[in-house]
Backbone as XML, in Angstrom:
<?xml version="1.0"?>
<chain id="A" units="angstrom">
  <residue number="1" name="MET">
    <atom name="N" x="-9.575" y="-3.536" z="17.670"/>
    <atom name="CA" x="-8.349" y="-3.170" z="17.014"/>
    <atom name="C" x="-8.447" y="-1.672" z="16.574"/>
  </residue>
  <residue number="2" name="GLU">
    <atom name="N" x="-7.442" y="-0.902" z="16.826"/>
    <atom name="CA" x="-7.402" y="0.473" z="16.528"/>
    <atom name="C" x="-6.814" y="0.578" z="15.116"/>
  </residue>
  <residue number="3" name="LEU">
    <atom name="N" x="-7.511" y="1.371" z="14.237"/>
    <atom name="CA" x="-7.084" y="1.558" z="12.779"/>
    <atom name="C" x="-5.889" y="2.392" z="12.670"/>
  </residue>
  <residue number="4" name="ILE">
    <atom name="N" x="-5.081" y="2.280" z="11.701"/>
    <atom name="CA" x="-3.948" y="3.085" z="11.352"/>
    <atom name="C" x="-4.532" y="4.230" z="10.606"/>
  </residue>
  <residue number="5" name="ASP">
    <atom name="N" x="-4.109" y="5.485" z="10.950"/>
    <atom name="CA" x="-4.595" y="6.687" z="10.292"/>
    <atom name="C" x="-4.507" y="6.600" z="8.789"/>
  </residue>
  <residue number="6" name="GLY">
    <atom name="N" x="-5.399" y="7.192" z="8.153"/>
    <atom name="CA" x="-5.283" y="7.257" z="6.592"/>
    <atom name="C" x="-6.498" y="8.065" z="6.111"/>
  </residue>
  <residue number="7" name="ALA">
    <atom name="N" x="-6.586" y="8.008" z="4.712"/>
    <atom name="CA" x="-7.695" y="8.680" z="4.026"/>
    <atom name="C" x="-9.000" y="7.939" z="4.164"/>
  </residue>
  <residue number="8" name="GLU">
    <atom name="N" x="-10.043" y="8.635" z="4.446"/>
    <atom name="CA" x="-11.333" y="8.010" z="4.554"/>
    <atom name="C" x="-11.912" y="7.959" z="3.194"/>
  </residue>
  <residue number="9" name="ILE">
    <atom name="N" x="-12.200" y="6.783" z="2.681"/>
    <atom name="CA" x="-12.768" y="6.555" z="1.308"/>
    <atom name="C" x="-14.026" y="5.709" z="1.329"/>
  </residue>
  <residue number="10" name="LYS">
    <atom name="N" x="-15.029" y="6.137" z="0.573"/>
    <atom name="CA" x="-16.315" y="5.326" z="0.553"/>
    <atom name="C" x="-16.169" y="4.422" z="-0.616"/>
  </residue>
  <residue number="11" name="MET">
    <atom name="N" x="-16.282" y="3.066" z="-0.407"/>
    <atom name="CA" x="-16.257" y="2.065" z="-1.456"/>
    <atom name="C" x="-17.120" y="0.874" z="-1.070"/>
  </residue>
  <residue number="12" name="GLY">
    <atom name="N" x="-17.887" y="0.529" z="-2.025"/>
    <atom name="CA" x="-18.745" y="-0.644" z="-1.759"/>
    <atom name="C" x="-19.781" y="-0.367" z="-0.720"/>
  </residue>
  <residue number="13" name="GLY">
    <atom name="N" x="-20.248" y="0.906" z="-0.656"/>
    <atom name="CA" x="-21.246" y="1.263" z="0.412"/>
    <atom name="C" x="-20.769" y="1.339" z="1.756"/>
  </residue>
  <residue number="14" name="LYS">
    <atom name="N" x="-19.459" y="1.312" z="1.983"/>
    <atom name="CA" x="-18.807" y="1.372" z="3.344"/>
    <atom name="C" x="-17.724" y="2.414" z="3.335"/>
  </residue>
  <residue number="15" name="LEU">
    <atom name="N" x="-17.584" y="2.959" z="4.497"/>
    <atom name="CA" x="-16.403" y="3.886" z="4.730"/>
    <atom name="C" x="-15.149" y="3.168" z="5.119"/>
  </residue>
  <residue number="16" name="TRP">
    <atom name="N" x="-14.026" y="3.250" z="4.434"/>
    <atom name="CA" x="-12.799" y="2.602" z="4.692"/>
    <atom name="C" x="-11.735" y="3.636" z="5.062"/>
  </residue>
  <residue number="17" name="VAL">
    <atom name="N" x="-10.833" y="3.290" z="6.032"/>
    <atom name="CA" x="-9.692" y="4.117" z="6.263"/>
    <atom name="C" x="-8.472" y="3.477" z="5.532"/>
  </residue>
  <residue number="18" name="VAL">
    <atom name="N" x="-8.017" y="4.147" z="4.513"/>
    <atom name="CA" x="-6.858" y="3.712" z="3.621"/>
    <atom name="C" x="-5.559" y="4.281" z="4.176"/>
  </residue>
  <residue number="19" name="PRO">
    <atom name="N" x="-4.756" y="3.481" z="4.821"/>
    <atom name="CA" x="-3.441" y="3.909" z="5.386"/>
    <atom name="C" x="-2.364" y="3.945" z="4.322"/>
  </residue>
  <residue number="20" name="ALA">
    <atom name="N" x="-1.227" y="4.420" z="4.681"/>
    <atom name="CA" x="-0.077" y="4.352" z="3.879"/>
    <atom name="C" x="0.322" y="2.833" z="3.772"/>
  </residue>
  <residue number="21" name="LEU">
    <atom name="N" x="1.033" y="2.522" z="2.644"/>
    <atom name="CA" x="1.653" y="1.189" z="2.579"/>
    <atom name="C" x="2.809" y="1.176" z="3.556"/>
  </residue>
  <residue number="22" name="SER">
    <atom name="N" x="3.091" y="-0.002" z="4.177"/>
    <atom name="CA" x="4.174" y="-0.206" z="5.000"/>
    <atom name="C" x="5.515" y="-0.148" z="4.244"/>
  </residue>
  <residue number="23" name="PHE">
    <atom name="N" x="6.629" y="0.049" z="4.770"/>
    <atom name="CA" x="7.853" y="0.001" z="4.087"/>
    <atom name="C" x="8.094" y="-1.302" z="3.316"/>
  </residue>
  <residue number="24" name="LYS">
    <atom name="N" x="7.690" y="-2.406" z="4.070"/>
    <atom name="CA" x="7.810" y="-3.714" z="3.433"/>
    <atom name="C" x="6.909" y="-3.920" z="2.257"/>
  </residue>
  <residue number="25" name="GLN">
    <atom name="N" x="5.651" y="-3.277" z="2.320"/>
    <atom name="CA" x="4.836" y="-3.404" z="1.099"/>
    <atom name="C" x="5.341" y="-2.546" z="-0.045"/>
  </residue>
  <residue number="26" name="VAL">
    <atom name="N" x="5.810" y="-1.418" z="0.310"/>
    <atom name="CA" x="6.348" y="-0.483" z="-0.804"/>
    <atom name="C" x="7.489" y="-1.270" z="-1.516"/>
  </residue>
  <residue number="27" name="LYS">
    <atom name="N" x="8.414" y="-1.797" z="-0.673"/>
    <atom name="CA" x="9.617" y="-2.562" z="-1.272"/>
    <atom name="C" x="9.089" y="-3.665" z="-2.248"/>
  </residue>
  <residue number="28" name="ARG">
    <atom name="N" x="8.007" y="-4.399" z="-1.826"/>
    <atom name="CA" x="7.529" y="-5.471" z="-2.653"/>
    <atom name="C" x="6.691" y="-4.977" z="-3.857"/>
  </residue>
  <residue number="29" name="LEU">
    <atom name="N" x="6.057" y="-3.908" z="-3.723"/>
    <atom name="CA" x="5.049" y="-3.471" z="-4.766"/>
    <atom name="C" x="5.555" y="-2.349" z="-5.699"/>
  </residue>
  <residue number="30" name="LEU">
    <atom name="N" x="6.853" y="-1.873" z="-5.519"/>
    <atom name="CA" x="7.410" y="-0.826" z="-6.392"/>
    <atom name="C" x="7.261" y="-1.217" z="-7.831"/>
  </residue>
  <residue number="31" name="PRO">
    <atom name="N" x="7.637" y="-2.386" z="-8.220"/>
    <atom name="CA" x="7.435" y="-2.690" z="-9.728"/>
    <atom name="C" x="6.020" y="-2.709" z="-10.096"/>
  </residue>
  <residue number="32" name="THR">
    <atom name="N" x="5.094" y="-3.127" z="-9.221"/>
    <atom name="CA" x="3.633" y="-3.142" z="-9.511"/>
    <atom name="C" x="3.164" y="-1.706" z="-9.694"/>
  </residue>
  <residue number="33" name="MET">
    <atom name="N" x="3.582" y="-0.843" z="-8.741"/>
    <atom name="CA" x="3.196" y="0.553" z="-8.840"/>
    <atom name="C" x="3.678" y="1.248" z="-10.004"/>
  </residue>
  <residue number="34" name="GLY">
    <atom name="N" x="4.950" y="0.908" z="-10.530"/>
    <atom name="CA" x="5.586" y="1.366" z="-11.701"/>
    <atom name="C" x="4.798" y="1.020" z="-13.000"/>
  </residue>
  <residue number="35" name="ARG">
    <atom name="N" x="4.117" y="-0.207" z="-12.989"/>
    <atom name="CA" x="3.385" y="-0.683" z="-14.187"/>
    <atom name="C" x="2.160" y="0.178" z="-14.330"/>
  </residue>
  <residue number="36" name="VAL">
    <atom name="N" x="1.631" y="0.823" z="-13.230"/>
    <atom name="CA" x="0.366" y="1.588" z="-13.466"/>
    <atom name="C" x="0.637" y="2.819" z="-14.382"/>
  </residue>
  <residue number="37" name="GLY">
    <atom name="N" x="1.874" y="3.154" z="-14.382"/>
    <atom name="CA" x="2.216" y="4.258" z="-15.393"/>
    <atom name="C" x="1.682" y="5.642" z="-14.959"/>
  </residue>
  <residue number="38" name="SER">
    <atom name="N" x="1.061" y="6.262" z="-15.933"/>
    <atom name="CA" x="0.591" y="7.623" z="-15.747"/>
    <atom name="C" x="-0.634" y="7.776" z="-14.851"/>
  </residue>
  <residue number="39" name="GLY">
    <atom name="N" x="-1.152" y="6.691" z="-14.374"/>
    <atom name="CA" x="-2.280" y="6.790" z="-13.528"/>
    <atom name="C" x="-3.642" y="6.574" z="-14.177"/>
  </residue>
  <residue number="40" name="ASN">
    <atom name="N" x="-3.621" y="6.323" z="-15.545"/>
    <atom name="CA" x="-4.865" y="6.088" z="-16.207"/>
    <atom name="C" x="-5.214" y="4.632" z="-16.040"/>
  </residue>
  <residue number="41" name="VAL">
    <atom name="N" x="-6.565" y="4.376" z="-15.901"/>
    <atom name="CA" x="-6.908" y="3.022" z="-15.733"/>
    <atom name="C" x="-7.137" y="2.382" z="-17.049"/>
  </residue>
  <residue number="42" name="THR">
    <atom name="N" x="-6.393" y="1.295" z="-17.225"/>
    <atom name="CA" x="-6.335" y="0.525" z="-18.514"/>
    <atom name="C" x="-6.564" y="-0.963" z="-18.179"/>
  </residue>
  <residue number="43" name="PRO">
    <atom name="N" x="-6.911" y="-1.807" z="-19.139"/>
    <atom name="CA" x="-7.146" y="-3.209" z="-18.788"/>
    <atom name="C" x="-5.786" y="-3.827" z="-18.403"/>
  </residue>
  <residue number="44" name="GLU">
    <atom name="N" x="-4.635" y="-3.269" z="-18.847"/>
    <atom name="CA" x="-3.347" y="-3.842" z="-18.452"/>
    <atom name="C" x="-2.968" y="-3.491" z="-16.906"/>
  </residue>
  <residue number="45" name="ASN">
    <atom name="N" x="-3.474" y="-2.435" z="-16.434"/>
    <atom name="CA" x="-3.058" y="-2.054" z="-15.060"/>
    <atom name="C" x="-4.139" y="-2.134" z="-13.958"/>
  </residue>
  <residue number="46" name="MET">
    <atom name="N" x="-5.334" y="-2.632" z="-14.357"/>
    <atom name="CA" x="-6.373" y="-2.745" z="-13.385"/>
    <atom name="C" x="-6.117" y="-3.716" z="-12.255"/>
  </residue>
  <residue number="47" name="GLY">
    <atom name="N" x="-5.498" y="-4.888" z="-12.553"/>
    <atom name="CA" x="-4.959" y="-5.819" z="-11.521"/>
    <atom name="C" x="-3.969" y="-5.151" z="-10.610"/>
  </residue>
  <residue number="48" name="ASP">
    <atom name="N" x="-3.019" y="-4.425" z="-11.210"/>
    <atom name="CA" x="-1.949" y="-3.788" z="-10.422"/>
    <atom name="C" x="-2.589" y="-2.735" z="-9.479"/>
  </residue>
  <residue number="49" name="MET">
    <atom name="N" x="-3.549" y="-1.931" z="-9.871"/>
    <atom name="CA" x="-4.185" y="-0.966" z="-9.024"/>
    <atom name="C" x="-4.869" y="-1.642" z="-7.887"/>
  </residue>
  <residue number="50" name="ALA">
    <atom name="N" x="-5.534" y="-2.662" z="-8.200"/>
    <atom name="CA" x="-6.303" y="-3.444" z="-7.080"/>
    <atom name="C" x="-5.363" y="-4.065" z="-6.179"/>
  </residue>
  <residue number="51" name="GLU">
    <atom name="N" x="-4.197" y="-4.617" z="-6.584"/>
    <atom name="CA" x="-3.223" y="-5.142" z="-5.673"/>
    <atom name="C" x="-2.593" y="-4.091" z="-4.700"/>
  </residue>
  <residue number="52" name="VAL">
    <atom name="N" x="-2.326" y="-2.889" z="-5.171"/>
    <atom name="CA" x="-1.887" y="-1.847" z="-4.310"/>
    <atom name="C" x="-2.892" y="-1.416" z="-3.291"/>
  </residue>
  <residue number="53" name="VAL">
    <atom name="N" x="-4.185" y="-1.224" z="-3.790"/>
    <atom name="CA" x="-5.152" y="-0.777" z="-2.846"/>
    <atom name="C" x="-5.451" y="-1.823" z="-1.833"/>
  </residue>
  <residue number="54" name="HIS">
    <atom name="N" x="-5.440" y="-3.134" z="-2.246"/>
    <atom name="CA" x="-5.644" y="-4.287" z="-1.338"/>
    <atom name="C" x="-4.539" y="-4.224" z="-0.289"/>
  </residue>
  <residue number="55" name="ALA">
    <atom name="N" x="-3.344" y="-4.051" z="-0.697"/>
    <atom name="CA" x="-2.270" y="-4.162" z="0.236"/>
    <atom name="C" x="-2.396" y="-3.039" z="1.339"/>
  </residue>
  <residue number="56" name="ALA">
    <atom name="N" x="-2.766" y="-1.837" z="1.023"/>
    <atom name="CA" x="-2.962" y="-0.787" z="1.976"/>
    <atom name="C" x="-4.114" y="-1.113" z="2.855"/>
  </residue>
  <residue number="57" name="LEU">
    <atom name="N" x="-5.253" y="-1.492" z="2.310"/>
    <atom name="CA" x="-6.445" y="-1.799" z="3.005"/>
    <atom name="C" x="-6.221" y="-3.049" z="4.058"/>
  </residue>
  <residue number="58" name="SER">
    <atom name="N" x="-5.410" y="-3.904" z="3.600"/>
    <atom name="CA" x="-5.094" y="-5.048" z="4.504"/>
    <atom name="C" x="-4.472" y="-4.697" z="5.825"/>
  </residue>
  <residue number="59" name="ARG">
    <atom name="N" x="-3.785" y="-3.545" z="5.833"/>
    <atom name="CA" x="-3.224" y="-3.121" z="7.220"/>
    <atom name="C" x="-4.262" y="-2.814" z="8.222"/>
  </residue>
  <residue number="60" name="ASN">
    <atom name="N" x="-5.412" y="-2.241" z="7.836"/>
    <atom name="CA" x="-6.516" y="-2.038" z="8.702"/>
    <atom name="C" x="-7.592" y="-3.052" z="8.683"/>
  </residue>
  <residue number="61" name="TYR">
    <atom name="N" x="-7.707" y="-3.802" z="7.538"/>
    <atom name="CA" x="-8.777" y="-4.765" z="7.486"/>
    <atom name="C" x="-8.128" y="-6.125" z="6.998"/>
  </residue>
  <residue number="62" name="PRO">
    <atom name="N" x="-7.530" y="-6.877" z="7.890"/>
    <atom name="CA" x="-6.750" y="-8.089" z="7.410"/>
    <atom name="C" x="-7.648" y="-9.105" z="6.842"/>
  </residue>
  <residue number="63" name="ASP">
    <atom name="N" x="-8.974" y="-9.072" z="7.012"/>
    <atom name="CA" x="-9.826" y="-10.151" z="6.370"/>
    <atom name="C" x="-10.243" y="-9.748" z="4.967"/>
  </residue>
  <residue number="64" name="VAL">
    <atom name="N" x="-9.993" y="-8.499" z="4.560"/>
    <atom name="CA" x="-10.435" y="-8.164" z="3.113"/>
    <atom name="C" x="-9.561" y="-8.876" z="2.226"/>
  </residue>
  <residue number="65" name="THR">
    <atom name="N" x="-10.171" y="-9.501" z="1.122"/>
    <atom name="CA" x="-9.357" y="-10.210" z="0.128"/>
    <atom name="C" x="-9.141" y="-9.334" z="-1.101"/>
  </residue>
  <residue number="66" name="LEU">
    <atom name="N" x="-8.281" y="-9.683" z="-1.953"/>
    <atom name="CA" x="-8.006" y="-9.079" z="-3.162"/>
    <atom name="C" x="-9.302" y="-9.159" z="-3.954"/>
  </residue>
  <residue number="67" name="ASP">
    <atom name="N" x="-9.921" y="-10.299" z="-4.003"/>
    <atom name="CA" x="-11.295" y="-10.505" z="-4.671"/>
    <atom name="C" x="-12.260" y="-9.509" z="-4.174"/>
  </residue>
  <residue number="68" name="ASP">
    <atom name="N" x="-12.369" y="-9.305" z="-2.978"/>
    <atom name="CA" x="-13.307" y="-8.300" z="-2.277"/>
    <atom name="C" x="-13.047" y="-6.875" z="-2.957"/>
  </residue>
  <residue number="69" name="VAL">
    <atom name="N" x="-11.724" y="-6.507" z="-2.935"/>
    <atom name="CA" x="-11.351" y="-5.222" z="-3.423"/>
    <atom name="C" x="-11.733" y="-5.097" z="-4.863"/>
  </residue>
  <residue number="70" name="GLU">
    <atom name="N" x="-11.430" y="-6.114" z="-5.706"/>
    <atom name="CA" x="-11.718" y="-6.044" z="-7.142"/>
    <atom name="C" x="-13.256" y="-5.898" z="-7.284"/>
  </residue>
  <residue number="71" name="ASP">
    <atom name="N" x="-14.045" y="-6.482" z="-6.467"/>
    <atom name="CA" x="-15.518" y="-6.368" z="-6.535"/>
    <atom name="C" x="-15.994" y="-4.993" z="-6.140"/>
  </residue>
  <residue number="72" name="MET">
    <atom name="N" x="-15.290" y="-4.323" z="-5.381"/>
    <atom name="CA" x="-15.690" y="-2.959" z="-4.893"/>
    <atom name="C" x="-15.055" y="-1.850" z="-5.747"/>
  </residue>
  <residue number="73" name="LEU">
    <atom name="N" x="-14.013" y="-2.136" z="-6.452"/>
    <atom name="CA" x="-13.430" y="-1.062" z="-7.335"/>
    <atom name="C" x="-14.256" y="-1.035" z="-8.652"/>
  </residue>
  <residue number="74" name="ASP">
    <atom name="N" x="-14.463" y="0.153" z="-9.131"/>
    <atom name="CA" x="-14.998" y="0.374" z="-10.446"/>
    <atom name="C" x="-14.333" y="1.582" z="-11.007"/>
  </residue>
  <residue number="75" name="LEU">
    <atom name="N" x="-14.753" y="1.897" z="-12.278"/>
    <atom name="CA" x="-14.129" y="2.934" z="-13.009"/>
    <atom name="C" x="-14.339" y="4.274" z="-12.398"/>
  </residue>
  <residue number="76" name="SER">
    <atom name="N" x="-15.314" y="4.442" z="-11.522"/>
    <atom name="CA" x="-15.476" y="5.801" z="-10.847"/>
    <atom name="C" x="-14.576" y="5.911" z="-9.554"/>
  </residue>
  <residue number="77" name="ASN">
    <atom name="N" x="-14.037" y="4.785" z="-9.074"/>
    <atom name="CA" x="-13.344" y="5.036" z="-7.825"/>
    <atom name="C" x="-11.846" y="4.438" z="-7.855"/>
  </residue>
  <residue number="78" name="ALA">
    <atom name="N" x="-11.567" y="3.700" z="-8.864"/>
    <atom name="CA" x="-10.335" y="2.952" z="-8.870"/>
    <atom name="C" x="-9.068" y="3.964" z="-8.826"/>
  </residue>
  <residue number="79" name="LEU">
    <atom name="N" x="-9.049" y="4.914" z="-9.710"/>
    <atom name="CA" x="-7.962" y="5.832" z="-9.776"/>
    <atom name="C" x="-7.883" y="6.652" z="-8.466"/>
  </residue>
  <residue number="80" name="SER">
    <atom name="N" x="-9.023" y="7.102" z="-7.932"/>
    <atom name="CA" x="-8.918" y="7.859" z="-6.737"/>
    <atom name="C" x="-8.470" y="7.060" z="-5.553"/>
  </residue>
  <residue number="81" name="LEU">
    <atom name="N" x="-8.841" y="5.852" z="-5.480"/>
    <atom name="CA" x="-8.323" y="4.994" z="-4.412"/>
    <atom name="C" x="-6.823" y="4.736" z="-4.532"/>
  </residue>
  <residue number="82" name="PHE">
    <atom name="N" x="-6.399" y="4.403" z="-5.810"/>
    <atom name="CA" x="-4.971" y="4.172" z="-6.012"/>
    <atom name="C" x="-4.160" y="5.409" z="-5.605"/>
  </residue>
  <residue number="83" name="LEU">
    <atom name="N" x="-4.662" y="6.548" z="-6.081"/>
    <atom name="CA" x="-3.899" y="7.847" z="-5.720"/>
    <atom name="C" x="-3.983" y="8.120" z="-4.226"/>
  </residue>
  <residue number="84" name="ALA">
    <atom name="N" x="-5.060" y="7.747" z="-3.577"/>
    <atom name="CA" x="-5.114" y="7.962" z="-2.093"/>
    <atom name="C" x="-4.045" y="7.147" z="-1.471"/>
  </residue>
  <residue number="85" name="VAL">
    <atom name="N" x="-3.828" y="5.831" z="-1.861"/>
    <atom name="CA" x="-2.817" y="5.031" z="-1.324"/>
    <atom name="C" x="-1.451" y="5.680" z="-1.612"/>
  </residue>
  <residue number="86" name="MET">
    <atom name="N" x="-1.212" y="6.109" z="-2.927"/>
    <atom name="CA" x="0.021" y="6.660" z="-3.211"/>
    <atom name="C" x="0.304" y="7.934" z="-2.371"/>
  </residue>
  <residue number="87" name="GLY">
    <atom name="N" x="-0.658" y="8.779" z="-2.253"/>
    <atom name="CA" x="-0.515" y="9.982" z="-1.447"/>
    <atom name="C" x="-0.244" y="9.659" z="0.044"/>
  </residue>
  <residue number="88" name="GLN">
    <atom name="N" x="-1.033" y="8.723" z="0.671"/>
    <atom name="CA" x="-0.769" y="8.396" z="1.960"/>
    <atom name="C" x="0.594" y="7.754" z="2.235"/>
  </residue>
  <residue number="89" name="SER">
    <atom name="N" x="1.127" y="7.138" z="1.181"/>
    <atom name="CA" x="2.475" y="6.567" z="1.274"/>
    <atom name="C" x="3.605" y="7.498" z="0.917"/>
  </residue>
  <residue number="90" name="GLY">
    <atom name="N" x="3.224" y="8.724" z="0.746"/>
    <atom name="CA" x="4.297" y="9.779" z="0.420"/>
    <atom name="C" x="4.752" y="9.831" z="-1.041"/>
  </residue>
  <residue number="91" name="MET">
    <atom name="N" x="3.959" y="9.163" z="-1.927"/>
    <atom name="CA" x="4.420" y="9.143" z="-3.313"/>
    <atom name="C" x="3.399" y="9.903" z="-4.078"/>
  </residue>
  <residue number="92" name="GLU">
    <atom name="N" x="3.820" y="10.558" z="-5.205"/>
    <atom name="CA" x="2.908" y="11.314" z="-6.098"/>
    <atom name="C" x="3.009" y="10.627" z="-7.463"/>
  </residue>
  <residue number="93" name="MET">
    <atom name="N" x="1.819" y="10.488" z="-7.976"/>
    <atom name="CA" x="1.732" y="10.071" z="-9.379"/>
    <atom name="C" x="1.810" y="11.381" z="-10.295"/>
  </residue>
  <residue number="94" name="ARG">
    <atom name="N" x="2.579" y="11.234" z="-11.341"/>
    <atom name="CA" x="2.641" y="12.473" z="-12.275"/>
    <atom name="C" x="2.128" y="12.032" z="-13.616"/>
  </residue>
  <residue number="95" name="GLN">
    <atom name="N" x="1.419" y="12.902" z="-14.314"/>
    <atom name="CA" x="0.936" y="12.645" z="-15.576"/>
    <atom name="C" x="2.202" y="12.607" z="-16.479"/>
  </residue>
  <residue number="96" name="GLN">
    <atom name="N" x="2.076" y="11.726" z="-17.506"/>
    <atom name="CA" x="3.105" y="11.517" z="-18.461"/>
    <atom name="C" x="3.677" y="12.838" z="-18.970"/>
  </residue>
  <residue number="97" name="GLY">
    <atom name="N" x="5.004" y="13.118" z="-18.907"/>
    <atom name="CA" x="5.615" y="14.350" z="-19.472"/>
    <atom name="C" x="5.604" y="15.421" z="-18.489"/>
  </residue>
  <residue number="98" name="GLU">
    <atom name="N" x="4.978" y="15.299" z="-17.348"/>
    <atom name="CA" x="4.962" y="16.339" z="-16.396"/>
    <atom name="C" x="6.281" y="16.377" z="-15.542"/>
  </residue>
  <residue number="99" name="ALA">
    <atom name="N" x="6.903" y="17.517" z="-15.421"/>
    <atom name="CA" x="8.258" y="17.664" z="-14.783"/>
    <atom name="C" x="8.113" y="17.341" z="-13.316"/>
  </residue>
  <residue number="100" name="GLN">
    <atom name="N" x="9.167" y="16.579" z="-12.813"/>
    <atom name="CA" x="9.228" y="16.297" z="-11.331"/>
    <atom name="C" x="10.061" y="17.415" z="-10.678"/>
  </residue>
  <residue number="101" name="ALA">
    <atom name="N" x="9.869" y="17.522" z="-9.371"/>
    <atom name="CA" x="10.606" y="18.498" z="-8.618"/>
    <atom name="C" x="12.107" y="18.360" z="-8.839"/>
  </residue>
  <residue number="102" name="GLY">
    <atom name="N" x="12.821" y="19.426" z="-9.111"/>
    <atom name="CA" x="14.184" y="19.459" z="-9.311"/>
    <atom name="C" x="14.622" y="19.148" z="-10.712"/>
  </residue>
  <residue number="103" name="SER">
    <atom name="N" x="13.678" y="18.761" z="-11.537"/>
    <atom name="CA" x="14.008" y="18.492" z="-12.994"/>
    <atom name="C" x="14.007" y="19.748" z="-13.841"/>
  </residue>
  <residue number="104" name="ARG">
    <atom name="N" x="14.667" y="19.792" z="-14.923"/>
    <atom name="CA" x="14.757" y="20.878" z="-15.747"/>
    <atom name="C" x="14.299" y="20.550" z="-17.186"/>
  </residue>
</chain>
């Protein structure tokens, strides 16, 4: 199986290629991504971050489970992996209060 292009990320002692979310995944996960908020890791959004990372990884690694991803994520890599998925998907996370393009 040929992998979909993406960001190469080391997680769980293995190199993973994290592709963009598919259009279908973005449509389903938009509320989940919104709950992550400013991108800080909190007890309330850890599951949401894992779900988004798992969705992206599942495009290249269909056998990886959400439980696998939750076991490999930790406080040192969760935010960078989530942001990698967002970046690959053409979305940017902004810190709370940061102006977006075109805003005044």
